[in-house]
FINUTOR-146688 format. One line per field, with one value per residue (C-alpha): residue number from 1; residue in three letters; x, y negated, z negated. Coordinates in Angstrom, 1 decimal. Layout:
# residues N
num: NUM, ...
residuo: ala, ...
u: X, ...
v: Y, ...
w: Z, ...
//
This chain:
# residues 334
num: 1, 2, 3, 4, 5, 6, 7, 8, 9, 10, 11, 12, 13, 14, 15, 16, 17, 18, 19, 20, 21, 22, 23, 24, 25, 26, 27, 28, 29, 30, 31, 32, 33, 34, 35, 36, 37, 38, 39, 40, 41, 42, 43, 44, 45, 46, 47, 48, 49, 50, 51, 52, 53, 54, 55, 56, 57, 58, 59, 60, 61, 62, 63, 64, 65, 66, 67, 68, 69, 70, 71, 72, 73, 74, 75, 76, 77, 78, 79, 80, 81, 82, 83, 84, 85, 86, 87, 88, 89, 90, 91, 92, 93, 94, 95, 96, 97, 98, 99, 100, 101, 102, 103, 104, 105, 106, 107, 108, 109, 110, 111, 112, 113, 114, 115, 116, 117, 118, 119, 120, 121, 122, 123, 124, 125, 126, 127, 128, 129, 130, 131, 132, 133, 134, 135, 136, 137, 138, 139, 140, 141, 142, 143, 144, 145, 146, 147, 148, 149, 150, 151, 152, 153, 154, 155, 156, 157, 158, 159, 160, 161, 162, 163, 164, 165, 166, 167, 168, 169, 170, 171, 172, 173, 174, 175, 176, 177, 178, 179, 180, 181, 182, 183, 184, 185, 186, 187, 188, 189, 190, 191, 192, 193, 194, 195, 196, 197, 198, 199, 200, 201, 202, 203, 204, 205, 206, 207, 208, 209, 210, 211, 212, 213, 214, 215, 216, 217, 218, 219, 220, 221, 222, 223, 224, 225, 226, 227, 228, 229, 230, 231, 232, 233, 234, 235, 236, 237, 238, 239, 240, 241, 242, 243, 244, 245, 246, 247, 248, 249, 250, 251, 252, 253, 254, 255, 256, 257, 258, 259, 260, 261, 262, 263, 264, 265, 266, 267, 268, 269, 270, 271, 272, 273, 274, 275, 276, 277, 278, 279, 280, 281, 282, 283, 284, 285, 286, 287, 288, 289, 290, 291, 292, 293, 294, 295, 296, 297, 298, 299, 300, 301, 302, 303, 304, 305, 306, 307, 308, 309, 310, 311, 312, 313, 314, 315, 316, 317, 318, 319, 320, 321, 322, 323, 324, 325, 326, 327, 328, 329, 330, 331, 332, 333, 334
residuo: met, tyr, glu, ser, phe, tyr, gly, phe, ser, ala, lys, pro, phe, gln, leu, lys, pro, asp, pro, asn, phe, phe, phe, gly, ser, lys, gly, his, lys, arg, ala, met, ala, tyr, leu, glu, tyr, gly, leu, ser, gln, gly, glu, gly, phe, ile, val, ile, thr, gly, glu, ile, gly, ala, gly, lys, thr, thr, leu, val, arg, asn, leu, phe, arg, lys, met, glu, ala, lys, asn, ile, leu, ala, ala, gln, leu, val, ser, thr, his, leu, gly, ser, glu, asp, thr, leu, arg, met, thr, ala, ala, ala, phe, gly, leu, pro, phe, lys, asp, ala, ser, lys, ala, asp, leu, leu, thr, ala, ile, glu, glu, phe, leu, arg, leu, cys, asp, arg, gln, gly, lys, arg, ala, leu, leu, val, val, asp, glu, ala, gln, asn, leu, ala, pro, arg, ala, val, glu, glu, leu, arg, met, leu, ser, asn, phe, gln, thr, ala, asp, lys, ser, leu, leu, gln, thr, phe, leu, leu, gly, gln, pro, glu, phe, arg, lys, thr, leu, his, gly, ser, glu, met, glu, gln, leu, arg, gln, arg, val, ile, ala, thr, tyr, his, leu, gly, pro, met, asp, ala, ser, glu, thr, arg, ser, tyr, ile, glu, his, arg, met, ser, thr, val, gly, trp, arg, gly, asp, pro, ser, phe, gly, ala, asp, ala, phe, asp, ala, ile, tyr, asp, tyr, thr, thr, gly, ile, pro, arg, lys, ile, asn, thr, leu, cys, asp, arg, leu, leu, leu, met, gly, cys, leu, glu, glu, leu, his, asp, phe, gly, ser, ser, glu, val, asn, glu, val, ile, arg, asp, ile, gln, his, glu, phe, asp, leu, pro, ala, ser, gly, ala, asp, ala, gln, ile, thr, ser, thr, thr, val, pro, asp, lys, ala, val, thr, arg, val, ser, leu, glu, asn, met, asp, glu, arg, leu, ala, lys, met, glu, thr, ser, val, ile, ser, val, leu, asp, leu, leu, lys, gln, ile, leu, ser, leu, pro, arg, val, asn, lys, glu, leu, ser, lys, arg, arg
u: -19.8, -16.8, -15.2, -17.3, -16.7, -13.0, -13.0, -11.7, -12.3, -12.7, -12.2, -8.5, -8.7, -10.9, -10.1, -10.3, -6.7, -6.2, -2.9, -3.7, -2.9, 0.3, 2.8, 6.5, 7.7, 11.2, 9.7, 7.1, 9.8, 12.0, 9.2, 8.3, 11.9, 11.8, 8.6, 10.0, 13.2, 11.2, 9.3, 12.6, 13.7, 10.6, 10.6, 10.3, 8.5, 8.6, 7.4, 6.2, 5.0, 3.6, 1.2, -2.5, -3.1, 0.5, -0.3, 0.6, -2.5, -2.0, 1.6, 0.4, -2.3, 0.4, 2.6, -0.3, -0.7, 3.0, 2.7, -0.1, 2.3, 4.6, 2.6, 2.2, -1.0, -1.6, -4.2, -4.9, -6.1, -7.6, -9.7, -7.0, -8.9, -8.7, -7.7, -5.1, -7.5, -9.6, -6.5, -6.1, -9.7, -9.3, -6.1, -8.0, -10.8, -8.4, -7.0, -10.5, -10.4, -13.3, -13.1, -16.6, -16.8, -13.2, -11.0, -7.5, -6.0, -8.3, -7.4, -3.7, -4.0, -6.1, -3.7, -0.6, -2.2, -3.2, 0.4, 1.9, -0.6, 0.5, 4.1, 3.4, 1.6, 4.7, 3.0, 4.0, 1.7, 1.9, -0.1, -0.4, -1.6, -2.9, -3.5, -1.0, -0.8, -4.2, -2.8, -2.4, 1.0, -0.5, -2.0, 1.4, 2.8, 0.3, 1.4, 5.0, 4.1, 2.6, 6.0, 7.2, 5.5, 8.4, 9.7, 13.2, 14.6, 12.2, 9.3, 5.8, 4.4, 5.7, 4.1, 4.1, 3.0, 1.8, 0.8, 0.9, 4.1, 3.0, 3.4, 7.1, 6.6, 4.9, 7.8, 10.3, 8.4, 10.4, 8.0, 8.7, 12.3, 11.6, 9.6, 12.3, 14.8, 12.6, 12.1, 14.3, 13.5, 11.6, 10.8, 9.0, 7.0, 7.1, 5.2, 6.1, 8.0, 6.6, 8.0, 6.6, 3.2, 2.9, 4.1, 1.6, -1.3, -0.4, 0.2, -3.2, -4.9, -2.8, -3.9, -7.5, -6.8, -5.8, -4.5, -4.0, -7.6, -7.9, -4.6, -2.9, -0.8, 2.5, 0.8, -2.0, 0.4, 2.2, -1.1, -2.1, 1.3, 1.1, -2.2, -1.7, 2.1, 2.5, 0.1, -1.6, -5.0, -5.2, -4.2, -6.9, -9.6, -8.6, -8.1, -11.4, -13.3, -11.3, -12.3, -15.9, -16.0, -14.3, -17.1, -19.9, -18.4, -17.1, -13.4, -10.6, -7.7, -6.8, -4.7, -4.1, -7.3, -9.4, -7.4, -7.7, -11.4, -11.9, -9.6, -11.8, -14.9, -13.3, -12.2, -15.5, -17.3, -15.4, -15.3, -17.4, -20.1, -18.6, -20.4, -20.6, -19.0, -16.0, -18.1, -16.9, -13.2, -12.0, -8.5, -7.5, -4.3, -5.0, -2.5, -3.4, -3.6, -6.2, -8.3, -8.0, -9.1, -12.1, -13.1, -12.8, -14.9, -17.6, -17.5, -17.8, -20.7, -22.5, -21.9, -23.3, -26.4, -26.8, -26.4, -29.0, -31.4, -30.9, -31.4, -34.7, -35.9, -35.1, -36.9, -39.9, -40.0, -39.8, -42.8, -44.8, -43.9, -44.9, -48.5, -51.0, -52.8, -49.5, -48.4, -51.7, -51.5, -48.0, -49.1, -51.9, -49.4, -47.2
v: 82.8, 84.5, 85.3, 88.5, 89.5, 89.5, 90.5, 87.2, 86.2, 82.5, 80.2, 80.1, 76.9, 74.5, 70.8, 70.0, 69.8, 72.8, 73.4, 77.2, 77.1, 75.0, 76.1, 75.2, 74.2, 72.6, 69.2, 69.9, 71.5, 68.5, 66.1, 68.1, 67.9, 64.1, 64.0, 66.2, 64.2, 61.0, 62.6, 63.5, 59.9, 58.6, 55.2, 53.2, 54.1, 57.1, 56.6, 59.4, 58.7, 61.0, 61.2, 61.6, 65.2, 66.0, 67.3, 64.4, 64.9, 68.7, 68.0, 65.8, 68.2, 70.9, 68.5, 67.9, 71.6, 71.9, 69.0, 70.5, 71.5, 68.5, 65.9, 63.7, 61.9, 61.3, 59.1, 58.8, 55.8, 56.7, 53.7, 51.2, 48.7, 46.4, 42.9, 42.4, 42.1, 45.0, 47.1, 46.4, 47.4, 50.7, 51.4, 50.8, 53.0, 55.8, 56.0, 55.9, 52.4, 49.9, 47.6, 46.1, 42.3, 42.3, 39.4, 39.9, 39.1, 41.6, 44.3, 43.8, 43.8, 47.0, 48.8, 47.8, 48.9, 52.2, 52.8, 52.1, 54.5, 57.2, 56.5, 56.8, 60.1, 61.4, 61.3, 59.7, 57.8, 58.4, 56.5, 58.1, 55.7, 57.5, 55.7, 53.0, 51.7, 50.0, 47.9, 44.2, 42.8, 41.1, 44.4, 46.0, 43.2, 43.8, 47.4, 46.3, 44.0, 47.0, 48.5, 45.7, 47.3, 48.8, 49.7, 48.9, 51.9, 53.1, 52.2, 53.0, 53.6, 55.4, 55.1, 57.3, 55.6, 57.9, 56.5, 56.7, 55.6, 52.0, 51.6, 51.5, 48.2, 46.8, 47.8, 46.1, 42.8, 39.9, 39.6, 43.2, 42.8, 43.2, 46.3, 47.8, 47.4, 49.6, 52.4, 55.3, 57.7, 57.7, 60.5, 60.8, 64.0, 65.2, 67.9, 71.6, 73.3, 76.2, 78.9, 77.2, 76.7, 80.5, 81.1, 78.5, 80.2, 83.6, 82.3, 80.7, 83.9, 86.1, 83.9, 85.0, 88.7, 88.9, 92.4, 91.9, 91.5, 89.4, 89.6, 86.7, 87.2, 85.2, 83.2, 82.3, 80.8, 79.0, 77.5, 76.4, 74.7, 73.0, 71.4, 70.6, 69.7, 71.2, 68.9, 71.0, 69.3, 69.8, 73.5, 74.0, 72.4, 74.5, 77.8, 77.4, 77.0, 79.9, 82.2, 81.1, 81.8, 85.2, 86.0, 85.0, 87.0, 89.9, 89.4, 90.9, 89.8, 86.3, 85.2, 81.9, 82.1, 82.2, 79.4, 77.2, 77.8, 76.5, 73.5, 72.6, 72.8, 70.5, 68.0, 68.0, 67.1, 63.8, 63.1, 60.4, 61.7, 62.4, 61.3, 62.5, 65.6, 65.2, 66.1, 69.7, 68.8, 66.5, 65.6, 67.6, 68.6, 72.3, 73.6, 72.8, 76.5, 77.0, 74.1, 75.3, 78.8, 77.5, 75.1, 78.0, 80.2, 77.5, 77.1, 80.9, 80.9, 78.1, 79.7, 83.0, 81.3, 79.5, 82.7, 84.4, 81.5, 81.6, 85.4, 85.0, 82.3, 84.5, 87.4, 85.2, 84.0, 87.5, 88.5, 85.5, 86.1, 89.7, 88.8, 89.4, 86.0, 84.1, 85.9, 85.2, 81.5, 81.3, 83.0, 80.4, 77.5, 79.0
w: 73.4, 74.9, 71.5, 71.1, 74.8, 74.3, 70.7, 69.3, 65.7, 66.7, 69.7, 70.5, 72.5, 70.5, 70.9, 67.2, 65.8, 63.6, 61.7, 61.8, 65.5, 65.2, 67.8, 67.2, 70.7, 70.8, 70.8, 68.0, 65.8, 66.2, 65.5, 62.4, 61.3, 61.6, 59.5, 56.8, 56.8, 56.4, 53.4, 51.8, 52.0, 50.3, 51.9, 55.2, 58.4, 60.6, 64.2, 66.4, 69.9, 72.6, 75.5, 75.0, 73.9, 73.1, 69.7, 67.3, 65.1, 64.9, 63.9, 61.0, 59.9, 59.7, 57.7, 55.3, 54.8, 53.9, 51.4, 49.3, 46.4, 46.6, 44.7, 47.7, 48.0, 51.8, 53.4, 57.1, 59.2, 62.6, 63.6, 64.4, 66.6, 63.6, 62.6, 59.9, 57.0, 58.2, 58.3, 54.5, 54.0, 55.8, 53.9, 50.6, 51.8, 52.9, 49.4, 47.9, 46.6, 46.6, 49.6, 50.3, 49.9, 48.6, 49.4, 50.8, 47.4, 45.8, 48.3, 47.8, 44.1, 44.1, 46.5, 44.4, 41.1, 42.8, 44.0, 40.6, 39.0, 41.5, 40.5, 36.8, 37.4, 39.3, 42.7, 45.9, 48.3, 52.1, 54.7, 58.1, 60.8, 64.0, 67.3, 66.2, 69.8, 69.1, 66.2, 66.8, 65.8, 62.8, 61.6, 61.9, 59.9, 57.1, 57.0, 56.7, 53.8, 52.0, 52.0, 49.8, 46.8, 44.9, 41.5, 40.5, 42.4, 45.0, 47.3, 46.3, 49.8, 52.8, 56.2, 59.3, 62.6, 65.4, 68.8, 72.5, 74.4, 74.7, 71.0, 71.6, 73.4, 70.4, 68.2, 70.5, 70.4, 69.0, 66.0, 65.0, 63.9, 60.2, 60.8, 63.0, 60.2, 58.0, 60.5, 59.3, 62.2, 65.5, 67.9, 71.2, 71.6, 75.2, 77.0, 76.9, 79.7, 81.7, 79.4, 76.3, 77.9, 78.4, 74.8, 73.6, 75.3, 74.0, 70.5, 70.3, 71.5, 69.2, 66.3, 66.8, 67.4, 71.1, 72.1, 75.8, 76.9, 79.0, 80.8, 82.6, 85.6, 86.0, 88.8, 86.4, 83.9, 86.7, 87.9, 84.4, 83.9, 87.3, 86.4, 82.7, 82.9, 79.5, 77.6, 74.8, 74.9, 78.7, 78.3, 75.7, 77.9, 80.9, 79.1, 77.2, 80.5, 82.1, 79.3, 79.5, 83.2, 82.5, 80.1, 82.4, 85.3, 83.1, 84.1, 82.2, 84.4, 85.4, 88.4, 90.1, 92.1, 89.0, 87.4, 90.5, 90.7, 87.2, 88.0, 91.0, 88.8, 86.2, 88.9, 90.7, 87.5, 87.4, 91.1, 92.6, 95.0, 98.5, 101.6, 105.2, 106.7, 104.3, 101.3, 101.5, 101.6, 98.9, 97.7, 94.6, 92.9, 93.7, 96.2, 99.9, 100.8, 98.1, 99.3, 102.9, 101.9, 100.0, 102.9, 105.4, 103.1, 103.0, 106.8, 107.3, 104.9, 106.7, 110.1, 108.9, 107.7, 111.0, 112.9, 110.7, 111.4, 115.1, 115.2, 113.2, 115.7, 118.7, 117.1, 116.5, 120.1, 121.4, 119.3, 120.5, 124.2, 123.9, 123.0, 126.0, 125.6, 125.7, 128.9, 130.5, 129.7, 131.1, 134.3, 134.8, 134.4, 137.1
//
């Protein structure tokens, strides 16, 4: 909707992970380096953790794009609320192998035969497991067992585990000792800083043809960072809504007031209904001055409406009292 208004070739802040928009912040560059190092080793586990929306999936999609000419056959597991045997089924399905009604022995045999076929064809197999924090310990153990498939001189399967920070607790469990010994690299992907947040926003808009319209003031970037704390998905959500508002109201310049207005809208959509006189003033993460200003504006608006209503009533009373019949009736009662 707002793409044509601002002359963009596509939406710059879509939520779908897209490697075309990959932005190399310091953290993302380092995480990518770990992934590429893991690929060069051709064995073991690489573990990448990060907060929700930190950009782990986009990182992997960008890696996949780089791997297109490297004879690496990659498969990805996303649904990880699975038992140990279901994890094997999903692994088989991810590599395009039959899995329905197959026993555990059949699944292991099919996966091993597939991995050996890849090796004979000069290809390497890579399994990427997203949302790894949802894996039960026994499911993680099944993945470790798959790493036992080897030739005389190399592993047949390499695995990347991506998850939220709590997955690190799973890895430090007493039953994970054997897996930890096979982890060759691990990295935690943190949020971007304020400077990177600004560069990230400008990068995504430039990717779709941004030439300065709309413009963002320094205070707008500060407000965006304060609310999103440098988390890419939160930045995308906020900026998408900001540009939509800009299109509807025909804005070409954004400051902190416009950003805070959108933040309030987003927060109110998830607030529980307020009750009583406090409904107008709710606790938000928007700066207190902004909340006070909005509350005072609401109060001024309500007072103006009340004043208009009172004036209308007084005018009506004057008209009624000016009628001869009404004055005559009043004189009789006196």
